[in-house]
BATORDREN-971187 format. One record per residue: y, z, x of N, C-alpha, C in turn; residue in three letters. Coordinates in steps of 0.05 Angstrom, whole numbers, plus 32768, in hexadecimal, padded with zeros to 4 digits. Each point is the difference from the previous one (the first is absolute). Layout:
<nodes>
YZXYZXYZXala...
</nodes>
This chain:
<nodes>
7F6382C3827B7FE77FF480017FF37FFD7FE4met800580147FEF7FF67FFE7FE5800D7FEA7FEFasn80187FF88008800E7FEC7FF17FF37FE48002glu7FF57FFA80177FF57FE580047FE97FFB7FEDile7FEC80127FFD7FEB7FFB7FED800A7FFE7FE3pro8014800F7FF9800B7FFF7FE580107FE67FFBgln800D7FF58015800F7FE87FFD7FEE7FE77FFFleu7FEA8001800E7FEE7FE980017FF57FF97FE4leu7FF680127FF17FF77FF87FE580167FF57FEFpro8018800C800280177FF67FF080077FE48009leu80017FFB801A80067FE5800A7FEA7FEC7FF8glu7FE7800980017FEA7FEE7FF880027FFA7FE2thr800580157FF180027FFC7FE380187FED7FF9arg80168003800D80177FEF7FFC7FFA7FE38008thr7FF27FFD80177FF97FE580087FED7FF37FECala7FEC800F7FF77FEE7FF57FEC800E7FF97FE6leu801280117FF7800F7FFA7FE780107FE68004gln800D7FFD8017800F7FE780057FEE7FE88000asn7FE98003800C7FEC7FEA80007FF77FF97FE4cys7FF980147FF07FF87FFB7FE580167FF37FEFphe80188009800580177FF47FF280037FE38006thr7FFD7FF9801A80027FE480087FEA7FEF7FF4gln7FE8800B7FFF7FE97FF27FF480047FFC7FE3ile800980157FF280067FFE7FE380157FEC7FFAarg80157FFF801080167FED7FFC7FF67FE38005leu7FF07FFD80157FF57FE580057FEE7FF77FEAala7FEF80117FF57FEF7FF97FEA80107FFA7FE7arg801380107FFA80117FFB7FE8800F7FE68003ala800A7FFA8018800E7FE780057FED7FE87FFBthr7FE88003800A7FEC7FEB7FFB7FFA7FFC7FE3glu7FFE80167FF17FFB7FFE7FE380187FF37FF2leu80188006800880187FF47FF37FFF7FE28006val7FFA7FF8801880007FE480077FEB7FF07FF1gln7FEB800E7FF87FEB7FF27FF0800580037FE2ser8017800C7FF9800780027FE37FF480187FF2gly7FF48012800E7FF380177FF4801380188001arg80157FFE7FF08016801480017FF8801C7FF7leu7FF180017FEB7FF7801B7FF67FEF800E8014leu7FEE7FF2800E7FF0800C8014801180098018glu80147FF08007801280088016800F80197FF9ala800A80027FE7800E80187FF77FEE80188002glu7FE77FFD7FF77FED801680007FFA8009801Dala7FFF7FED80127FFB8007801C80178010800Cala80187FF97FF88018800E800B8006801B7FF2leu7FFB80017FE6800680187FF17FE5800F7FFBala7FF6800C80147FE6800D7FFE8003801A7FF0gln7FED80047FEE800080177FEE801980017FEFasn800C7FE97FFB80187FFF7FEF80198009800Egly7FFE8007801A80188009800F800B7FE98011glu801A7FFD7FFE800C7FEA801080038009801Dphe7FFF7FED801280018006801C801B800B8009pro8000800D80178018800A800C80087FEE8018arg7FF47FEA800380047FED801580127FE97FF6asn80157FFA800F80137FEC7FF77FF47FE47FFDala7FEE7FF980127FF47FE57FFE7FEE7FFE7FE7ser7FF280157FFA7FF07FFF7FE8801180007FE6glu8016800F8001801280007FE9800D7FE47FFDleu80067FF38016800B7FE580007FEC7FED7FF3asp7FE7800180077FEC7FEF7FF47FFD80057FE2leu8000801A7FF97FFF80077FE380187FF57FF1leu80178001800D80187FF57FF37FFE7FE27FFDala7FF57FF280147FFD7FE37FFE7FEC7FF97FEAarg7FEB80107FFD7FEC7FFB7FEA800E80047FE5ile800F80167FFD800E80057FE780147FEA7FFAala800F7FF7801480137FEA7FFB7FF27FE67FF8ala7FEA7FFA800D7FF17FE87FF97FF680017FE4arg7FFA80187FF67FF680037FE4801780047FECgln80197FFF8009801780027FEE8008801D7FFAgly7FF48013800E8007801C7FFC801680078014arg80187FF77FFA801680018013800B801D8004phe800080107FEB8009801C80027FEE800F8013asp7FE67FFC7FFD7FED800D801280037FF6801Cglu80047FE6800480047FF5801B8019800D800Cala801580037FF18019800C800A7FFA801D8009arg7FF1800F7FF07FFA801C80087FF08000801Aarg7FEC7FEF80037FF07FFF801880107FF98019arg80117FEC7FFD80117FF98017801480168007trp800B800D7FEC8012801680057FF18017800Fasn7FE780057FF87FF08014800D7FFA7FF8801Dala7FFB7FE680047FFB7FF6801C801980038011ala80177FFB7FF480198003800F8006801D8007ile7FF780137FEF8003801C80067FF080078019gln7FE97FF380037FEF80058018800A7FF18018ile80097FE77FFC800A7FF08017801C7FF67FF8glu801580118003801B7FF87FF7800B7FE7800Epro7FF87FFA8017800B7FE9800E7FF37FE67FFBgly7FEC7FFF7FEE7FF17FE87FFB800F7FED7FEEasn800B7FEA800C80107FED7FF17FEF7FEF7FEDglu7FE77FFC80067FEF7FF07FEF7FFD800D7FE4ile7FFD801A80007FFE800E7FE6801A7FFE7FF0tyr80168001800E801A7FFD7FF380047FE47FF5arg7FF77FEC800F80027FE57FF67FEF7FFB7FE8gln7FE8800C80007FEF7FFE7FE9800D800D7FE7cys800D80168004800E800D7FE980167FEE7FF6leu800F7FF3801280157FEE7FF87FF57FE87FF0glu7FE87FF780087FF47FE97FF27FF580077FE5asn800180197FF97FF680087FE580167FFD7FEAleu80187FF8800880157FFC7FEC7FF77FEA7FEDthr800880027FE67FF77FEC7FEC80077FE38008pro80177FFB800B80077FE480077FEE7FF58015ala7FFA801080147FEE7FF780167FE37FFC7FF5arg7FF880117FED7FE57FFD7FF57FFE7FE67FF2arg80157FF87FF07FFF7FE77FF27FFF7FE88013ile80108001801480007FEA80147FE47FFE800Dval7FF5801780087FE68000800D7FEA7FF67FECarg800380087FE77FEC7FF67FEC80027FE27FFDleu80187FF57FFF80037FE37FFE7FF57FF28018ile8006800A80187FF77FF480197FE180018001val7FF480167FF87FE3800380017FF27FF07FEAasn800F7FF97FEB7FF37FF27FE980087FE37FFFser800A7FF4801580097FE47FFF7FEB7FED7FF7gln7FE8800480097FEA7FEE7FF87FFA80017FE3gly7FFF80197FF57FFB80047FE480177FF57FEFthr80198005800980177FF57FF180007FE27FFFleu7FFA7FF380177FFE7FE380017FEB7FF67FEDleu7FE9800C80007FEA7FF97FEE800980017FE3phe800D80167FF8800A80047FE580157FEB7FF9leu80117FFA801380157FEC7FFB7FF47FE47FFCleu7FEC7FF9800F7FF37FE67FFD7FF37FFE7FE5val7FF180157FF87FF27FFF7FE6801480017FE9trp8016800F8003801480007FEB800D7FE47FFDala80047FF38016800C7FE57FFF7FEC7FEC7FF3thr7FE7800380067FEC7FEE7FF47FFE80067FE2ile800080197FF8800080077FE480187FF57FF1ala80178003800D80197FF57FF37FFE7FE27FFEphe7FF67FF280147FFE7FE37FFF7FED7FF77FEAala7FE9800E7FFD7FED7FFA7FEA800E80057FE5val800F80157FFD800D80067FE780157FEA7FFAala800E7FF6801380137FEA7FFC7FF27FE77FF7val7FEA7FF9800D7FF17FE87FF87FF580037FE4val7FF580177FF97FF580047FE580177FFE7FECval8016800C800580177FFF7FEE800A7FE37FFDtyr80017FF18016800A7FE47FFF7FEE7FEF7FEFala7FE6800480017FED7FEF7FF1800080087FE2phe800680187FFA800080097FE480197FF77FF1arg80157FFA800F801A7FF97FF380077FE48006his
</nodes>
């Protein structure tokens, strides 16, 4: 009979911690989506301590990867895999951190900028050819 009152506060505390973790993760995800990466990191790493929750570590890894901090991203995903060994998404994210895949992803994500630079380089080259032709 004494065990039930002792278990209830522990169960309640665990439920509250899970609820707060979900709220914190949702808020950090919202911050990331609005481009406020530093605030999202601060929300997840409270008091400078990194979370022990795989989903939060995953989001921190994604933030680090987006900022080009690939070694840190790798450490966060490895920590998440230690918590959830069967999570294939975390393993795929680690595989995507290889340099060749990062370059391909960078090119794909920068197609608009690369096209813009190519157009302006072509225009500059054409102007240089015209100037050179009229001087000689």
